[in-house]
N, C-alpha and C positions, 0 to 999 in steps of 0.2 A: 357512862353511868355516873350519876352524881347523887350524893346524899345531901339533900337540902334541909334535913331535919336537925334537931338539936342534940341527938344522941347517936351512938353507934348502932349499926344494924346490918342485917344480912338479907340479900334478895336473890332470887333465881332469875336469870336472864335466859329466856327460851329462844331458839332459832327455828323458824318455820320456812319451808320452801314450797313454792308452787310453780307449775309450768302453765302459763296463761294460754299458750297455743300448742296443745299436745295432740299428737296423731291418734291417741287413745284417750278415753275418758279418765280423768285424774281427779283426786280430791282437791278441794279449794286450797287447802294448805296441809302440809304434813310436818309435824315436829320431828326434826332430825337431830337435835341436840340441845344442850343447855349448859350453863355454867353457874356456879354459886359464887356470889361476890360479897365480901365483907367490907364495909366502909365505915370509917369513923365520921363523926359530925363534920359536915362541910367538905368532906373528901370527894374527889372524883377520880375515876379510873377508866382506862381503856380496857375493854374486855375482848376476849377471843373465844369463839365457839367453834370447835372442830367436829367434823362429821365425816363418815366414810361415804364415798361416792356410791357404793353399793346400796345405800339407804334410799337412793332415788329410783331403784329398780321397781318395775311393775310387772305383774303377771299378765302375759299376753294370751291370746286365744288358745294356743297349743300347750299352755301350762308352763312355758319357759319364762324365766325372769329376765327382763331386758331394761336397760337404761335408755330412755328415749333421748335422742339427740335434740339439740335446740336450746332456746333461751329459757332460763329459769329466773325467778325472782326470789330473793332471800330477805327475811325480816328478822333482825336480831334486836330484841327489845323494841325500841321505837325507831330503829334505823333500817332503811331499805337499801338493798344493793341488787345488782343483776350479774349473772354469769352465764356462760355458754358451755354446753357439753358437746364435743365434736366426735 
């Protein structure tokens, strides 16, 4: 995250997760967390967004909540990453 402007500022950096190949229908992207970042003019900072794995759970046909195994894609601000739930 970088502040390219001339003054200090604060921004919210969201984190979205999606599962491109899910065994059940899933939303295109789910916001699972965010962090607020304060930056002075010209400052850049590495940010971390933490979320609970339980936030990936979906309600399946019998009403139980389950975390689908497989590959997920995460987007934090403008950065993409991938992870696997086993």
